[in-house]
VEXDREN-2710 file (C-alpha; in Angstrom, 1 decimal):
% VEXDREN-2710
k/r/px/py/pz
1/MET/137.2/27.7/63.5
2/SER/139.7/29.8/65.6
3/LYS/140.8/31.6/62.4
4/PHE/137.3/32.4/61.5
5/ILE/136.4/33.8/64.9
6/ILE/139.6/35.9/64.9
7/ASN/138.6/37.3/61.5
8/ILE/135.1/38.2/62.7
9/ILE/136.5/40.0/65.8
10/PHE/139.0/41.8/63.6
11/ILE/136.2/43.0/61.2
12/PHE/134.1/44.1/64.2
13/VAL/136.9/46.1/65.7
14/PHE/137.8/47.7/62.4
15/THR/134.1/48.6/61.7
16/TYR/133.6/50.0/65.2
17/GLY/136.8/52.1/64.9
18/PHE/135.9/53.4/61.5
19/ALA/132.4/54.4/62.8
20/GLN/134.0/56.2/65.7
21/ASP/136.2/58.1/63.3
22/THR/133.5/59.1/60.9
23/ILE/130.5/59.9/63.1
24/LEU/131.5/63.3/64.5
25/PRO/129.2/65.8/66.3
26/ALA/128.0/68.4/63.7
27/ASN/128.4/72.1/64.4
28/ASP/125.1/73.9/64.9
29/SER/124.7/76.0/61.8
30/ILE/121.3/77.5/62.7
31/LYS/121.4/81.1/63.7
32/LYS/119.3/81.5/66.9
33/GLU/118.2/85.2/66.4
34/GLN/115.7/86.8/68.8
35/LYS/113.7/89.9/68.1
36/PHE/114.1/93.0/70.2
37/GLY/111.6/95.9/70.0
38/PHE/108.6/97.6/71.5
39/ARG/105.2/95.8/72.0
40/ILE/102.0/97.8/72.4
41/GLY/98.6/96.3/73.3
42/LEU/95.0/96.9/74.3
43/ASP/93.1/95.2/77.1
44/LEU/90.2/93.4/75.4
45/SER/88.2/92.7/78.6
46/ARG/87.1/96.3/79.1
47/PRO/85.5/97.0/75.7
48/ILE/83.8/93.7/75.9
49/VAL/82.3/94.5/79.3
50/GLN/81.5/98.0/78.0
51/LEU/79.4/96.5/75.1
52/ILE/77.6/94.1/77.3
53/GLN/76.7/96.5/80.1
54/LYS/76.0/99.5/77.7
55/GLN/77.9/101.9/79.9
56/GLU/81.3/103.5/80.1
57/VAL/84.0/101.3/81.6
58/GLY/87.3/102.6/80.4
59/PHE/90.4/101.3/78.6
60/GLU/93.9/100.1/79.3
61/ILE/96.9/100.4/77.0
62/THR/99.9/98.1/77.7
63/GLY/103.5/98.3/76.5
64/ASP/106.8/96.6/77.1
65/TYR/110.4/96.9/75.7
66/ARG/112.9/94.1/75.7
67/LEU/116.0/95.0/77.6
68/ALA/117.8/91.6/77.6
69/LYS/117.1/88.0/76.8
70/ASN/114.5/87.5/79.6
71/TRP/114.0/91.0/80.9
72/TYR/111.4/93.5/79.8
73/ALA/110.6/97.1/80.9
74/ALA/106.7/97.2/81.1
75/ALA/104.0/99.8/81.7
76/GLU/100.2/100.2/81.6
77/ILE/98.2/103.4/81.4
78/GLY/94.4/103.6/81.5
79/TYR/91.1/105.2/82.5
80/ALA/88.3/103.6/84.5
81/SER/84.7/104.6/85.3
82/GLU/83.2/102.2/87.8
83/PRO/79.7/102.3/89.3
84/GLY/79.8/100.6/92.7
85/LYS/77.1/99.2/95.0
86/GLU/77.7/97.7/98.4
87/ASP/75.2/96.4/101.0
88/PHE/74.5/100.0/102.3
89/ILE/76.4/102.3/99.9
90/THR/76.0/103.3/96.2
91/TYR/78.9/105.2/94.6
92/HIS/80.6/106.0/91.3
93/THR/84.4/106.3/90.7
94/ASN/86.3/107.6/87.7
95/GLY/89.9/108.5/87.0
96/SER/93.1/107.6/85.3
97/TYR/96.1/105.5/86.3
98/ALA/99.6/104.4/85.3
99/LYS/101.7/101.4/86.3
100/LEU/105.5/101.1/85.7
101/GLY/107.8/98.1/86.3
102/PHE/109.4/95.1/84.7
103/ASN/108.7/91.5/83.6
104/TYR/110.9/88.4/83.7
105/ASN/110.3/85.6/81.3
106/THR/110.7/82.2/83.0
107/TYR/110.0/80.2/79.8
108/GLU/112.8/78.7/77.7
109/ASN/111.5/78.9/74.1
110/TRP/112.3/76.5/71.3
111/THR/114.2/78.0/68.4
112/GLY/112.1/80.5/66.5
113/LEU/109.4/81.0/69.2
114/ASN/108.8/84.1/71.3
115/ASN/106.3/83.0/74.0
116/GLU/106.5/83.9/77.6
117/VAL/105.5/82.7/81.0
118/TYR/106.5/85.7/83.1
119/VAL/106.4/87.3/86.5
120/GLY/106.6/91.0/87.0
121/LEU/106.5/93.9/89.5
122/ARG/104.7/97.2/89.1
123/TYR/104.4/100.5/91.0
124/GLY/100.9/101.9/90.4
125/PHE/99.6/105.5/90.8
126/SER/96.0/106.8/90.2
127/THR/94.2/110.1/90.4
128/PHE/90.4/110.0/90.5
129/ASN/87.1/111.4/91.7
130/GLN/84.5/109.6/93.7
131/GLN/80.8/110.3/94.1
132/LEU/78.8/109.2/97.1
133/ILE/75.3/108.6/95.6
134/SER/73.4/107.2/98.5
135/TYR/73.9/105.3/101.8
136/THR/71.6/103.5/104.3
137/THR/71.8/103.5/108.1
138/THR/70.4/100.5/109.9
139/ASP/68.1/100.7/112.9
140/LEU/69.2/97.8/115.2
141/ASP/66.2/98.3/117.5
142/HIS/63.8/98.2/114.5
143/TYR/62.0/101.2/115.9
144/PHE/62.4/103.9/113.3
145/GLY/63.5/101.5/110.5
146/ASP/66.4/101.8/108.1
147/GLN/67.0/105.2/106.7
148/THR/68.4/105.9/103.2
149/TYR/70.0/109.2/102.3
150/THR/71.0/110.5/98.9
151/PRO/73.6/113.2/99.5
152/ASN/75.0/112.9/96.0
153/LEU/78.4/114.3/97.2
154/LYS/81.4/114.4/94.8
155/TYR/85.0/114.2/96.1
156/THR/87.8/115.3/93.8
157/GLY/91.6/115.2/93.9
158/LEU/91.8/111.7/95.4
159/ASN/94.7/109.4/94.7
160/GLY/96.2/106.0/95.5
161/HIS/99.6/104.3/95.4
162/TRP/100.2/100.6/95.3
163/ALA/102.6/97.7/94.6
164/GLU/101.6/94.9/92.2
165/LEU/102.7/91.4/91.5
166/ASN/102.0/90.4/88.0
167/VAL/101.8/86.7/86.6
168/GLY/101.0/86.1/83.0
169/LEU/101.3/84.2/79.7
170/LYS/102.1/85.7/76.3
171/VAL/101.6/83.6/73.2
172/GLU/102.6/84.6/69.6
173/VAL/99.5/83.5/67.6
174/MET/100.8/85.2/64.3
175/LYS/104.0/86.9/63.3
176/ASN/104.6/89.7/65.9
177/LEU/101.0/89.4/67.1
178/PHE/100.5/88.2/70.8
179/LEU/97.7/87.3/73.0
180/THR/98.3/87.8/76.7
181/THR/96.4/86.9/79.8
182/SER/97.5/87.9/83.3
183/ILE/96.4/88.1/87.0
184/GLN/97.6/90.7/89.5
185/PHE/97.8/90.7/93.2
186/LYS/97.9/94.3/94.5
187/LYS/98.8/95.9/97.9
188/LEU/97.7/99.5/98.6
189/ILE/100.6/101.6/100.0
190/SER/98.8/104.9/100.6
191/SER/95.7/106.8/99.4
192/LYS/94.1/110.2/99.8
193/GLN/90.4/109.6/100.7
194/PRO/87.4/111.8/101.8
195/ASP/86.5/112.4/105.4
196/ASN/84.1/109.8/106.7
197/PHE/84.2/107.8/103.5
198/SER/86.7/105.3/102.2
199/ASN/88.1/104.7/98.8
200/LEU/86.1/101.6/97.9
201/TYR/87.4/101.5/94.3
202/ILE/90.6/102.9/92.8
203/PRO/91.2/103.0/89.0
204/GLY/94.0/100.6/88.1
205/PHE/93.8/99.0/91.6
206/ASN/90.2/97.9/91.3
207/LYS/88.0/97.1/94.3
208/VAL/89.8/97.7/97.6
209/LEU/89.4/94.6/99.8
210/LEU/90.3/93.8/103.4
211/ASN/93.7/94.7/104.6
212/ASN/94.1/97.0/101.5
213/ASN/94.5/94.2/99.1
214/GLY/93.3/94.0/95.6
215/PHE/93.2/91.7/92.5
216/GLY/93.0/92.2/88.8
217/PHE/92.8/90.3/85.5
218/ASN/93.3/91.3/81.9
219/TYR/93.2/89.8/78.4
220/THR/95.3/91.7/75.9
221/VAL/96.1/91.7/72.3
222/ALA/99.5/93.2/71.4
223/TYR/101.7/93.8/68.4
224/LEU/105.5/93.7/68.5
225/ILE/107.4/96.4/66.5
226/PRO/110.8/94.8/66.1
227/PHE/113.8/97.2/66.1
228/TYR/116.6/94.7/65.6
229/LYS/117.6/91.0/66.0
230/LYS/120.2/89.7/68.4
END
């Protein structure tokens, strides 16, 4: 019995040692290449709204270029035409804008994927015109009643500057074809506005809220033009 047990132990030790010698970590032979290039896109939300509302809304073209593994130079240019109506004011704004900055991809892709969960910063600039169509003055004593005036005044040469925090998601749905959705928080830095009338809407910034804050959203389809792999 002792001899039998010793033989079993010897066989176990020999087998374990042989396995340790033969099972070695394999070298990774898969080349993990990533595409570098220029990606150009179009904001789909604007033409959809334009078709539904049957009126001019504008457009936005997006672009980014990959600088490093997770860093992208990014830009947006566009045009906006926005009819606005507040409680006592009716107006219309139209003009062009540009935004420049960068994105950082926080998502670690599996091999072969090019998706992004990114944060970015932008500097935005807009030049535009604004038309004051009508406004209403209220009579607090209710003696003369509220009065509505239609001056139809047009103010030109207006502008706005702002900073923007951008958070978004890019998904490659087909080879080199991406769908992107993002939200933006904006802070107005400065603006040129008419006397006795504020800039209620700025193209690219959107509606100016309290404390000169603003928000935005877009849904973009984009195509990557790969220049090389790295």
